[in-house]
N, C-alpha and C positions, 0 to 999 in steps of 0.2 A: 736708558727708565725715564717714564714721562713724567719728569715734576710734579701731575694730578694727581696718582698714584699711590703714595706716600708723604707721611706728613709727621712730624720730628715732636713727639713729646717725651714729658720729666718722668720715673722711674724710679721704680724702689728693687735694686737688686738683694736680693736673697742669702748666699747659696756658705756653709760649709760655718753657720754663725759669725759672716758680716753682712752689712746690712746697709749698704754703700745705692748711694744715689748718685746716678746719669742719665744722658740724653739716649733715645729709643725712638725709629720708625714705627709708627704703624698702618695697613695698606689702609684704603680711607675709600669709603663708604657712603656713599651717597643714592639714597632714591632720583628717578626718574621714572618722567609720565614725558610717554607719549599721547600728544595729540595728532586727528589725520582731520583736514577738511579737501572736502575734493571738488574741485573745477565750476563752479554754474552751482552748486548747494549753497542756498540754505539757514542758516542758521550758526548757531556755535560754532566750535571746533570742536572734536566727538574722541574724549577720551577713553582707549584703548586700552592702556595697562600704565604698571606704572611697575618697577625694577628694582632693586637696590644692587649698585652699581661703583665700579669704581671710577669717576672723573677720566672723562679722553676720549680720541676715537670716537662717541655720540651716534652718530652719522651711520658712522660703519656699524655699530650694533639697531639703528632702525633697521638700516634699512634689510642688514643679514636677518634680522625680522620679521622681518615683515613680506625676505620670501623666502624662509621655509610655515610660516602659515600663512602661503599661496594668497599673500594678498596682492603681489605682485613677481612679474614677470622675467621685469625685463627695470634695471635702472631706469630705464627710456619713462615707467608710466609717472615720477616720481619726480615734479617741476621743480624740486627747493625740501629738502632738510633746514632749519633751521629754529634756534634757541630760543626760546623769549620767555620773559621777563629779565629779572632784575637776578633770579638765587644762578642758574644756570644747568637746572634739575626741568626743565621744559623745551619740548622737542617738541614741532609741530613741523606735521610731513604735508604737505603741498600733492595731490593728487591728480594725473589728470583727471576732466570727463571720463573717456569712456575704460575707468575701471573700479568692476564690478569692488561693490565694500558693504557689506553687513553686521554691523558694530556691532547686533546682537551675541554674532561668536566668539567677542575680546571677550565677554563681563565676566567668566571666568581668571581670568587677569590680573583683577584687584581684588589684592595686592599679589606682588610675586614674589619670590625674598629672594632673597643669591643665590640660593642649593639649590633653590628644582623653583623650573617656570612650569609644570604641567598637572601641580598644583588645584589640587578642586573638579577634575574632569568628574562627572559619573559613572565612564566603564573603558576597560580599554579596546574597545566597537567605538564610540567615541574617539577617543584620542584616533586612533587609527583611520575614523572616516571623515577628516579636518583636516591632516595636516598631507603636507606636502615630501611623497617622497619617490625621490626618480630609481629605478632597477638598471643598478651598472652591468656593464656587459663587459666590460675590461678586462683583458687574457692574458694583460704581465704576471711579470713573477721575480717579488723578490729574492734580494739573501737571507738567511737567519744570518748572517753577520752586521751584517748593514744594521740591520731590526735591535738588535744589539745598543749598540751605539750609539741609539739616539734618544732612550733617557738623563749619558750624562752630555750630547748634544744640550737637547733642551734646556736639560739644565745650567747650566752654562748662559745660559742666555738668556735667561728670568732676572733682569738685575733686582723689579720684584719684589721676585719674592725677595734673591739675594738679602737684599735689607732688612724683610717684614716681617719675612717664613708664612703670612699670611696669604698669601692670589694665586687661585690659577693658572693654568700657562696649558696653551696650548698651540702648537706646531705643528705646516705644515712643511713634505718634502715630501724632495724626489725619491726616484728609488735608486743613487743611491746612496742616501742618506746625508741630502744637502739640507743646509736649513735653508727654505723660501721666506718664512713671513712666521711672525710669535706672537701670544697675544693674549695679557693677565686680565687677570677681572681677580674679582670679587666671587662675584659666581662664573663658574663654570658655564653656563648654556650662555654665559655676556658673551665676554670671551669668544669662545665659540660663531657668536653672534659677529663680529667684531670684523672675524676674521675673514667669517662668507660675504660680509658690507664690503668689506674690503677689497673683496672678490669677481662682486659681481657688475660694481662701480669703475671697473677694471675691465672688465668683458674680460673677463677671464674663465666661467665658467663656460659648463660644469669644470670640477679637475676631475678628473678622465686621470692624469700620470703622477695623480699623488697619493703621496698619504698623510696619513694623520694623524699626532702623538696628546695623546688628553695624559694631564701631568698628573690626573685625579686614579675616578673612575667611571665605568660607560653608562650608562642614565642608558635610557629608552632614547632620552631626548632628544642628548647630543648624536646617535646613532641617527634620527632620526634630522636630524640636519644637517648629518654630516652625506648621508643617502641626498636629500635635497641639494648637493648640494654638489655631487656628482662621484665622491673620492669613494674606489673601490678597496681598499685596507685604510679600519679604521684599527690603533694600537690605543691603549690604558695599562699605565705602570698598575692602576687598580682591579678591580674586580669586577664583572658587567653585570648585570643586571637581568632577570627572566624577557624581560619585554626588549628588551636591546638585544638580546641571541637570536631569541625567536624573528626578529625588525632583517632583523643583519641577514639571515638565513633567504627573509622571505625574498629582500635585494637586492640576494647576490650580490655584496656586501665580505670580507673578508675580517670577516671582526679577532685579535690581540689581544686578549688582556693578560696579566698581571707580568707582565718585562720586565721582567728586575730581576738580578742575581746572576743574571748569564742562564734564564728560564725563559717562557711562558707559556703559555693553553692557549689554542690556536679552537674556537667556540664553533666556528661560520667562517668553508669555501678556504678549503688550506688548501686548493689546489691552487693557489699564488704564494704559499708558502716552501721557497726551495729548500726543503731537508731530504737527512737519509728515511732510510726503506723504515719501517713502523713498528716495533720491534712488539 
């Protein structure tokens, strides 16, 4: 468990008429401001986003965010990512001079909450025209028993959630159900940005042989970020949104939701899920 993810607090626990003072832990939530400077540009750094996040893996979060937004297509386009200021809540990104960057695109990101990174968009057309989406072409299949095992394996690896009950998680699995990576954050989109950013820095994109499990619902933004990373199958323990279903179908991505209690629903491209005959 990342030491930055939780914080001790003193609480009063009330149960069955009794009141007891005891120690507890809560998930840490702090703002992160992302600033960009392109080599050769004059003037001050350009602030592009403020997001509420759980500290830790900030560089990966920033790389994943810039990648899914289409600012960068390769980690080599970033010269440096570093914290600046005393708070630890400001990150400056130095881009290469040849990277095309339009600050006006990011006006909607002031301020992003920890629950939604797309609030403030004026239309669905604006959303889909300005984000990166990779068409998924993978033809492999996954067995139903493997999918059923994923929630328990993700939960067992959620150290910060076990301590606080207050963090979302994303887990990256292979087709056999082996957990390769997990990231937690108060913001579900931040957790996925951290995962994608880490894989981008490792030159491991696209994630064509992997599947992704979300600890909560499947929103449009999470499906978009997964599609940007080339994930062929996204599963969620919670519900999908209509835009998430539409995007998954358009991107060729398998979308599974309500994955719990020995059952699930397939909303898009069910050909990747090995099941019996439909009745």
